[in-house]
TIGUVEX-729800 format. One record per residue (C-alpha): x, y, z. Coordinates in steps of 0.5 Angstrom, whole numbers. Each point is the difference from the previous one (the first is absolute). Layout:
% TIGUVEX-729800
{{X; Y; Z}}
...
This chain:
% TIGUVEX-729800
{{142; -18; 7}}
{{-3; -6; 0}}
{{-2; 2; 7}}
{{-4; 6; -3}}
{{-3; -3; -6}}
{{-4; -6; 4}}
{{-2; 6; 5}}
{{-3; 4; -4}}
{{-3; -6; -4}}
{{-3; -2; 7}}
{{-2; 8; 1}}
{{-4; 0; -6}}
{{-4; -7; 0}}
{{-1; 3; 7}}
{{-3; 6; -3}}
{{-4; -4; -6}}
{{-3; -5; 5}}
{{-4; 6; 5}}
{{-1; 4; -6}}
{{-4; -6; -4}}
{{-3; -1; 7}}
{{-3; 7; 1}}
{{-3; -1; -7}}
{{-3; -6; 2}}
{{-2; 1; 8}}
{{-3; 7; -5}}
{{-4; -3; -4}}
{{-3; -6; 4}}
{{-1; 6; 5}}
{{-4; 4; -5}}
{{-3; -7; -3}}
{{-3; -2; 6}}
{{-3; 8; 2}}
{{-3; 0; -7}}
{{-4; -7; 2}}
{{-1; 1; 7}}
{{-7; 5; -3}}
{{-2; -6; -5}}
{{1; -5; 5}}
{{-5; 4; 6}}
{{-5; 1; -7}}
{{1; -7; -2}}
{{-3; -3; 7}}
{{-5; 5; 1}}
{{-2; -1; -8}}
{{-1; -8; 3}}
{{-4; 2; 6}}
{{-5; 5; -4}}
{{-1; -5; -5}}
{{-1; -6; 5}}
{{-6; 5; 3}}
{{-2; 1; -6}}
{{-1; -7; -2}}
{{-3; -1; 5}}
{{-5; 5; 0}}
{{-2; -2; -8}}
{{-1; -7; 3}}
{{-5; 3; 6}}
{{-3; 4; -5}}
{{-1; -6; -6}}
{{-2; -5; 6}}
{{-5; 6; 3}}
{{-3; 2; -8}}
{{-1; -9; -1}}
{{-4; -1; 7}}
{{-5; 6; 0}}
{{-1; -2; -7}}
{{-2; -6; 0}}
{{-4; 1; 6}}
{{-5; 7; -3}}
{{2; 0; -7}}
{{-5; 5; -2}}
{{4; 5; 5}}
{{5; 1; -5}}
{{-3; 6; -3}}
{{0; 4; 5}}
{{6; -2; 3}}
{{5; -1; -6}}
{{-2; 8; -3}}
{{1; 2; 8}}
{{8; -3; -1}}
{{1; 2; -7}}
{{-2; 8; 2}}
{{5; -1; 7}}
{{4; -3; -4}}
{{0; 6; -4}}
{{-1; 5; 5}}
{{6; -1; 3}}
{{5; 0; -6}}
{{-5; 7; -3}}
{{1; 4; 7}}
{{7; -2; 3}}
{{5; -4; -7}}
{{-2; 0; -6}}
{{6; -3; -1}}
{{-1; -5; 3}}
{{-6; -2; -4}}
{{1; -7; -5}}
{{6; -5; -1}}
{{5; 4; 3}}
{{5; -3; -5}}
{{0; 6; -5}}
{{1; 5; 6}}
{{7; -3; 1}}
{{1; 0; -7}}
{{-1; 7; -1}}
{{3; 2; 7}}
{{6; -3; -2}}
{{0; 5; -7}}
{{0; 6; 5}}
{{6; -3; 5}}
{{4; 5; -4}}
{{4; 6; 5}}
{{-5; 5; -4}}
{{-7; -3; 1}}
{{1; -4; 6}}
{{-5; 4; 4}}
{{-5; -3; -4}}
{{1; -7; 2}}
{{-5; 2; 7}}
{{-6; -1; -4}}
{{1; -6; -2}}
{{4; -4; 5}}
{{-2; 2; 7}}
{{-1; -2; 7}}
{{-8; 3; 0}}
{{0; -4; -7}}
{{3; -6; 3}}
{{-6; -1; 6}}
{{-5; 2; -6}}
{{0; -4; -4}}
{{1; -6; 6}}
{{-7; 2; 3}}
{{-3; 2; -8}}
{{1; -8; -2}}
{{-2; -2; 6}}
{{-7; 4; -1}}
{{-1; -3; -7}}
{{2; -6; 1}}
{{-4; -1; 6}}
{{-6; 1; -5}}
{{3; -5; -4}}
{{4; 4; -5}}
{{3; -3; -6}}
{{7; 2; 3}}
{{7; -3; 2}}
{{6; 3; 5}}
{{6; -1; -5}}
{{0; 7; -3}}
{{-2; 4; 7}}
{{5; -3; 3}}
{{6; 2; -5}}
{{-3; 7; 2}}
{{0; -1; 6}}
{{7; -2; 1}}
{{2; 4; -5}}
{{-2; 6; 4}}
{{3; -3; 6}}
{{7; 0; -3}}
{{-2; 6; -2}}
{{-1; 3; 8}}
{{6; -5; 2}}
{{4; 5; -5}}
{{-2; 6; 1}}
{{1; -1; 8}}
{{7; -1; -1}}
{{5; 4; 4}}
{{3; 5; -3}}
{{8; -2; -2}}
{{-3; -7; -1}}
{{3; -4; -6}}
{{-7; 0; -4}}
{{-1; -3; -7}}
{{-5; 3; -6}}
{{-6; 1; 1}}
{{-2; -5; -6}}
{{4; -6; 3}}
{{-4; 2; 6}}
{{-8; 0; -3}}
{{4; -7; -5}}
{{2; -4; 7}}
{{-7; 2; 4}}
{{-4; -2; -7}}
{{4; -6; 0}}
{{-1; -2; 7}}
{{-7; 1; 0}}
{{-1; -5; -6}}
{{4; -6; 4}}
{{-4; 1; 6}}
{{-6; 1; -2}}
{{1; -7; -5}}
{{5; -3; 5}}
{{4; 0; -7}}
{{7; 3; 1}}
{{3; -1; -7}}
{{-7; 2; -3}}
{{1; 6; 4}}
{{7; 2; -3}}
{{-2; -2; -8}}
{{-5; 5; 1}}
{{4; 5; 1}}
{{4; -1; -6}}
{{-6; -1; -4}}
{{-5; 5; 2}}
{{3; 5; 4}}
{{6; 2; -3}}
{{-1; -1; -6}}
{{7; -1; -2}}
{{2; -3; -8}}
{{-4; -6; 2}}
{{-6; 1; -4}}
{{5; 1; -7}}
{{3; -7; 1}}
{{-5; -4; 5}}
{{-4; -4; -6}}
{{7; -2; -2}}
{{1; -4; 7}}
{{-6; -3; 0}}
{{0; -2; -6}}
{{8; -3; 1}}
{{-2; -3; 7}}
{{-6; -4; -2}}
{{4; -3; -7}}
{{5; -2; 4}}
{{-2; -2; 7}}
{{-7; -4; -5}}
{{6; -4; -4}}
{{3; -2; 6}}
{{-5; -2; 4}}
{{-3; -4; -7}}
{{7; -4; -1}}
{{1; 0; 8}}
{{-7; 0; 3}}
{{-2; 6; 6}}
{{6; -1; 4}}
{{3; 5; 6}}
{{7; 0; 1}}
{{-1; -2; 7}}
{{-5; -5; 0}}
{{-7; 0; -2}}
{{-7; 1; 2}}
{{-6; -5; 2}}
{{-3; 4; -6}}
{{-1; -3; -7}}
{{0; 5; -6}}
{{-2; 2; -7}}
{{4; -1; -5}}
{{0; 2; -8}}
{{-7; -2; -2}}
{{-2; 5; 5}}
{{2; 7; -3}}
{{-5; 1; -5}}
{{-5; -1; 7}}
{{5; 5; 3}}
{{-1; 5; -5}}
{{-7; -1; -2}}
{{-2; 2; 8}}
{{6; 6; 0}}
{{-3; 3; -6}}
{{-8; 0; 3}}
{{3; 2; 7}}
{{5; 5; -4}}
{{-5; 4; -2}}
{{-5; -1; 4}}
{{4; 4; 5}}
{{2; 5; -5}}
{{-7; 2; -2}}
{{-1; 0; 8}}
{{5; 5; 0}}
{{-2; 4; -5}}
{{-7; 0; 2}}
{{1; 3; 8}}
{{5; 5; -4}}
{{-7; 3; -4}}
{{-5; -1; 6}}
{{6; 3; 4}}
{{1; 6; -5}}
{{-8; 0; -1}}
{{-1; 1; 8}}
{{3; 7; -1}}
{{-6; 2; -3}}
{{-4; -1; 7}}
{{3; 8; 3}}
{{-5; 2; 5}}
{{0; -4; 7}}
{{-8; -3; -2}}
{{3; -2; -6}}
{{5; -5; 3}}
{{-4; -1; 6}}
{{-5; -3; -4}}
{{7; -3; -5}}
{{1; -4; 6}}
{{-7; -2; 3}}
{{-2; -2; -7}}
{{7; -6; 0}}
{{-1; -2; 6}}
{{-7; -2; -1}}
{{1; -3; -7}}
{{6; -4; 4}}
{{-6; -2; 5}}
{{-4; -2; -6}}
{{5; -4; -3}}
{{3; -4; 7}}
{{-8; -1; 2}}
{{0; -3; -7}}
{{6; -4; -1}}
{{2; -1; 7}}
{{8; 0; 4}}
{{3; -1; -6}}
{{0; 6; -3}}
{{1; 3; 7}}
{{7; 2; 3}}
{{7; -1; -1}}
{{-1; -7; -4}}
{{5; -3; 5}}
{{-5; -6; 1}}
{{-3; -1; -7}}
{{8; -1; -2}}
{{1; -5; 6}}
{{-6; -4; -2}}
{{2; -1; -7}}
{{7; -2; 1}}
{{0; -5; 6}}
{{-7; -1; 0}}
{{-6; 0; -6}}
{{3; 2; -7}}
{{-5; 0; -5}}
{{-6; 1; 5}}
{{1; 7; -2}}
{{-7; 3; -3}}
{{1; 4; -6}}
{{-4; 7; 2}}
{{6; 0; 6}}
{{5; 3; -5}}
{{-4; 7; -2}}
{{-3; 0; 6}}
{{7; 1; 3}}
{{2; 4; -4}}
{{-7; 4; 1}}
{{2; 0; 7}}
{{7; 3; -1}}
{{-2; 6; -4}}
{{-6; 2; 4}}
{{5; 0; 6}}
{{5; 3; -3}}
{{-3; 5; -4}}
{{-5; 2; 7}}
{{7; 5; 2}}
{{2; -4; 6}}
{{7; -3; 1}}
{{0; -6; -1}}
{{5; -5; -4}}
{{0; -5; -7}}
{{7; -4; 1}}
{{-5; -5; 2}}
{{-6; 0; -2}}
{{3; 0; -7}}
{{3; -7; 2}}
{{-7; -3; 2}}
{{-3; 3; -6}}
{{5; -4; -4}}
{{-1; -6; 3}}
{{-7; 0; -1}}
{{2; 0; -7}}
{{5; -4; -1}}
{{-5; -4; 3}}
{{-4; 1; -6}}
{{5; -2; -4}}
{{2; -6; 3}}
{{-8; -3; 0}}
{{-1; 3; -7}}
{{6; -4; -3}}
{{-2; -5; 5}}
{{7; -1; 4}}
{{1; -5; 4}}
{{1; 2; 7}}
{{6; 0; 2}}
{{2; 5; -6}}
{{-6; 3; 2}}
{{4; 3; 6}}
{{6; 2; -4}}
{{-5; 5; -6}}
{{-3; 2; 7}}
{{7; 3; 2}}
{{1; 2; -7}}
{{-7; 5; -1}}
{{3; 3; 7}}
{{7; 2; -4}}
{{-4; 2; -6}}
{{-5; 3; 3}}
{{4; 5; 4}}
{{5; 2; -4}}
{{-6; 2; -5}}
{{-2; 4; 5}}
{{7; 2; 3}}
{{5; -1; -7}}
{{5; -4; 6}}
{{1; -6; -3}}
{{7; -2; 4}}
{{-4; 2; 7}}
{{-7; -3; -2}}
{{5; -7; -1}}
{{4; 1; 6}}
{{-6; 2; 5}}
{{-4; -7; -2}}
{{6; -4; -1}}
{{1; 2; 7}}
{{-6; 0; 3}}
{{-1; -8; -2}}
{{6; -3; 1}}
{{-1; -2; -8}}
{{7; 0; -2}}
{{-3; -6; -6}}
{{-4; 6; -4}}
{{5; 5; 0}}
{{1; 0; -8}}
{{-8; 0; -1}}
{{0; 6; 5}}
{{6; 4; -4}}
{{-4; -3; -6}}
{{-6; 4; 2}}
{{3; 5; 3}}
{{2; 2; -7}}
{{-5; -1; -4}}
{{-4; 3; 5}}
{{5; 6; -1}}
{{0; 0; -8}}
{{-8; 0; -1}}
{{-1; 5; 5}}
{{4; 5; -3}}
{{-5; 0; -6}}
{{-5; 2; 4}}
{{4; 6; 3}}
{{8; 1; 1}}
{{0; 3; 6}}
{{-4; -4; 6}}
{{-5; 3; 5}}
{{5; 1; 6}}
{{4; 5; -6}}
{{-7; 3; -2}}
{{-2; 1; 7}}
{{7; 3; 2}}
{{-1; 6; -4}}
{{-6; 2; 4}}
{{3; -1; 7}}
{{6; 5; -3}}
{{-4; 5; -3}}
{{-3; 0; 7}}
{{7; 1; 4}}
{{1; 5; -4}}
{{-6; 4; 1}}
{{0; -1; 7}}
{{7; 3; 1}}
{{-1; 6; -4}}
{{-2; 6; 5}}
{{-3; 4; -6}}
{{-5; -7; -2}}
{{0; -3; 7}}
{{-8; -3; 2}}
{{-3; 3; 6}}
{{-2; -7; 1}}
{{0; -7; -2}}
{{-7; 0; -3}}
{{3; 5; -6}}
{{5; -6; -3}}
{{-3; -3; -6}}
{{0; -7; 2}}
């Protein structure tokens, strides 16, 4: 009897082990198969991002070269580039205009079984190609645009393409997960900030309950962290970097900077939305062409009067402020950057505002430091706070802004002023408008996607869309 019991026990154990192994192997196989398309799309995103970055570097360098040699030609060349950039978008892919983040937000909202066919209006390979060409041409004309927002839409388009090409029977994740992952990969590749990409997903794309408790999280982190830092000094768990840190007295300066930059960013975003609404009144093709030419001529005049500081992505300007000569940028560069960003974005071509917002915030932070007579070391931190705060005022993603700047500059000792800047900017921006610029623009793209997908209302050509 005992031998039979032992035999039964062995058989049962062997069956259990085989069953567990079969489940485990099936889970691993399914997970691996689900991951392969993501790996392929991520590799494509990385390669395209590198090429896109080199295109931007070439376009910006080329513009600077010929502008320095023959600045008077800007009144012809810049409007021509503005028109060419707008024309590509208008006739080939209307949803490729602007940043690309509102388009992705709208696509994620439409990523349901009942509405997934509308996503192709917002994300596709053609849109990605038009996005690259249009933004490159606009930057070649000196446009004050960035490539980070466009990279996010391009990346999501690549992920959407790979998802659609998967064979039948292949284990798939939901389209929302695919698009969200594409957005994160795009931002991480564009800024070389992997943590920023992850935080961007949680804060901006998924729109989870973080909006309800982020103020409490920010406040708790800042209070606890600053208390420990005041008692123990600025420290790291695994060591101390060779970067001097600011103390509690600096919080007042950070708060003033955040208030100023956050308010400016919120007003800038609201003004862009208002201009976008006003532009829709220009209905005919000739009226829209006149609008684009006017934007190009005004921007050319701005560049002719101010110089290269008003043009391009603003990255050279940020590097100049952070690492060379803080406090030496004239005050009029900030309104010039704002004006250039508005004219470039409102022209109707493709181009983002992430990098340009960071440059505007850097200049404003430098101005605040100059007005408050801050020392050279503290000025660097004020510039970083200005970058975080202005970007937060525009996009309302304080976590993302703080992590992006932290990863891009490797200034861990400035983390608490950056968090304070993001929190303050978020609060003051909410007083100007409870919704971000991206949320306002997303509604327009949602309406366009629905209109385009309705056979009875579908326009016969791209120019029929109310842009």
